[in-house]
C-alpha positions in Angstrom: -0.4 -0.2 0.0 1.4 3.7 -0.6 1.1 6.0 1.5 -2.3 7.7 0.3 -4.0 4.4 0.9 -2.8 4.0 4.2 -4.1 7.2 5.3 -7.5 6.4 4.0 -7.5 2.9 5.6 -6.6 4.7 9.0 -9.3 7.2 8.6 -11.9 4.6 8.0 -10.6 2.7 11.2 -10.9 6.3 13.2 -14.4 6.3 12.1 -15.1 3.0 12.7 -14.1 3.4 16.5 -15.0 6.9 17.0 -17.8 7.2 15.6 -20.2 7.1 18.1 -18.1 8.6 21.1 -20.3 10.9 22.8 -17.6 12.0 24.7 -15.5 14.6 22.6 -13.3 12.3 21.7 -15.6 11.4 18.4 -14.1 11.3 14.6 -14.3 15.1 14.3 -12.0 15.8 17.1 -9.7 13.3 15.0 -10.1 15.0 12.2 -9.3 18.7 13.7 -6.4 17.3 15.1 -5.1 15.4 12.0 -5.5 18.7 9.9 -3.6 20.5 12.7 -1.0 18.1 13.0 -0.4 18.5 9.4 -0.3 22.3 9.1 2.2 22.3 12.2 4.2 19.8 10.8 4.8 21.5 8.0 5.9 25.0 9.8 8.1 22.8 11.7 9.5 20.5 8.8 8.2 17.6 10.3 7.3 14.3 9.2 3.8 14.7 7.4 3.0 11.4 6.9 4.0 10.4 10.8 2.0 12.9 12.0 -1.0 12.7 10.3 -1.0 8.6 10.8 -0.3 9.2 14.5 -3.0 11.8 14.9 -5.4 9.7 13.0 -4.7 6.6 15.4 -4.2 8.2 18.7 -7.8 8.2 20.4 -8.2 4.5 18.9 -6.0 3.5 21.9 -7.3 5.8 24.3 -7.7 4.7 27.7 -10.7 6.0 28.2 -12.4 4.5 25.4 -10.9 1.1 25.9 -11.0 -1.6 28.7 -7.2 -0.5 29.5 -3.9 1.5 28.1 -2.6 -1.7 27.2 -5.8 -3.4 25.4 -6.0 -0.2 23.1 -2.0 0.2 22.2 -2.6 -3.4 21.3 -5.4 -2.8 19.0 -3.5 0.0 17.2 -0.6 -2.0 17.0 -2.4 -4.8 15.4 -3.8 -2.2 12.9 -0.1 -0.8 11.9 1.6 -3.9 12.0 -1.3 -5.3 8.9 -0.7 -1.9 7.3 2.8 -0.8 7.1 6.1 -2.7 6.5 8.4 -0.6 7.9 9.1 -1.5 11.3 10.7 1.8 12.5 7.5 3.9 11.3 5.7 1.5 13.4 7.4 2.2 16.6 7.6 6.1 15.8 3.8 5.8 15.6 3.4 3.9 18.9 5.6 5.5 20.9 4.0 8.9 19.9 0.5 7.5 21.1 1.9 6.0 23.9 3.6 9.2 25.1 0.2 11.2 24.1 -1.7 11.8 27.3 -1.9 14.4 29.5 -2.3 12.6 32.3 -2.2 15.3 34.9 0.9 16.7 32.8 3.2 14.3 34.5 3.6 12.5 31.2 6.9 12.1 29.7 8.2 14.2 27.4 8.1 13.5 23.6 11.3 12.5 22.2 10.4 13.3 18.5 9.9 16.4 16.6 6.8 14.2 15.1 5.2 13.3 18.5 5.9 16.9 19.9 3.8 17.9 16.7 0.7 15.8 17.1 0.6 16.5 20.8 0.6 20.5 20.5 -2.4 19.5 17.9 -3.9 17.0 20.7 -3.7 19.9 23.0 -4.5 22.9 20.7 -7.9 21.1 20.7 -8.8 21.0 24.0 -8.6 25.4 24.0 -10.4 27.9 22.5 -14.1 27.8 21.6 -13.7 23.7 20.7 -12.0 23.1 24.0 -15.2 24.5 26.2 -17.5 22.8 23.6 -15.6 19.4 24.1 -15.1 20.3 28.3 -18.7 20.3 28.7 -19.8 17.8 26.5 -17.4 15.0 28.8 -18.6 16.8 31.4 -22.1 15.9 30.6 -21.3 12.3 29.7 -19.6 11.6 33.0 -22.3 13.2 35.0 -20.2 16.1 35.8 -21.9 19.4 37.3 -21.0 22.3 35.0 -19.8 24.6 38.2 -20.2 24.4 42.1 -18.6 27.2 43.8 -18.4 24.9 47.0 -16.0 22.8 45.2 -12.3 24.0 44.5 -10.4 22.7 41.7 -8.2 19.3 42.5 -4.5 18.7 42.4 -4.4 16.7 39.3 -0.7 16.1 39.5 -1.8 12.4 40.4 -3.0 9.8 37.7 -5.6 8.5 40.4 -6.8 12.4 40.6 -6.8 12.9 37.2 -9.2 9.7 35.9 -11.5 9.9 38.5 -14.1 11.7 36.8 -16.8 11.3 39.6 -15.7 14.2 41.3 -15.1 17.8 39.9 -16.6 20.1 37.4 -16.4 21.4 34.6 -15.7 24.7 35.5 -12.7 23.0 37.5 -11.5 21.6 34.8 -9.9 24.6 33.0 -7.7 24.9 36.3 -7.0 21.4 36.3 -5.9 21.1 32.7 -7.0 23.5 29.9 -5.4 26.6 31.3 -2.4 24.8 31.5 -2.0 23.8 28.1 -0.3 26.7 26.5 2.6 26.9 28.8 2.9 23.0 27.7 3.6 23.4 24.1 6.0 21.8 22.3 6.7 23.6 19.4 7.0 27.7 18.2 4.0 27.6 15.6 2.1 24.9 18.2 2.4 28.0 21.0 1.8 30.7 18.4 -1.7 28.8 17.7 -2.3 28.4 21.7 -2.4 32.0 22.8 -5.2 33.0 21.0 -7.2 30.2 22.1 -5.9 30.6 25.9 -7.0 34.0 25.6 -10.5 33.0 24.5 -11.0 30.7 27.4 -9.8 33.4 29.8 -12.2 35.9 28.6 -15.2 33.0 28.7 -14.4 32.3 32.2 -14.9 35.9 33.0 -18.3 36.4 31.4 -19.0 32.9 33.2 -18.5 34.6 36.7 -20.3 37.4 36.0 -23.3 36.0 34.6 -23.2 33.3 37.4 -22.7 35.8 40.4 -25.9 37.9 38.7 -28.0 35.0 38.2 -27.1 34.2 41.9 -27.7 37.3 43.4 -30.6 37.3 46.0 -33.4 39.6 45.8 -34.1 41.9 49.1 
C-alpha cells in the first residue's frame, strides 16, 4: 500500500472506532487533530506522514475508550502491523501514541519532533471555543456538574486524581488542565496557535463568573 492508501485506511478505521463516541473524543476531534498536526508539521518541517497517521490513531488507543491502556495500544499496534511494513515507522507511531496522554501533566516528554507536533495538535483541540465545548460535552457524559462554587479545583498531578471523573466540575477542569496547556506546548508554531485560544478561554471564564454571580444574587 502507498501512503495515500494507508491514510485512507486509517481514516476508515478511526471512524469505525470513534464514530459513536459522545465524550468529545469522536471522529471530528480526530480529524481536527490530524489537520492541525499536518499544518504544524509543515511549519516545523516534521514528517507529515508520521504525524498524520499518529494523529488519526491516537484516540483509538485512548484508555478512556478501551478496557485498558494496554488493550488500546495492542489494537493500534495490530492495525499498524497489518498496514505498514516499515518497523521503524511502526515503532515511531506507537511511541507517539504511548506518550500522548496529558495524565495530569506528569507524562514523559515527547522524544521526537513528530511526537511534539501531534501532541501540540491534540492539546490545541482542548483549547479555545472547541475546547470549551468539548469539556462541557465530556462532563455531561460523565455526570459532572458545570460548576459548584463550593467545590475547589483539584490537584491533578496524580494519575488517580486525573482519571477520577466522578468528582469535580466542568469549570474546575479549566484550572486542572486546560489553562495549563499553553505553557506545555512543544513547538514554536503550536505555542503561537495556543495563545489566541488560551485568551479566549480566559475571556469565557470572566463572562461565566459575571453571569453566574448576577444570576445567583438574592433579591432583597
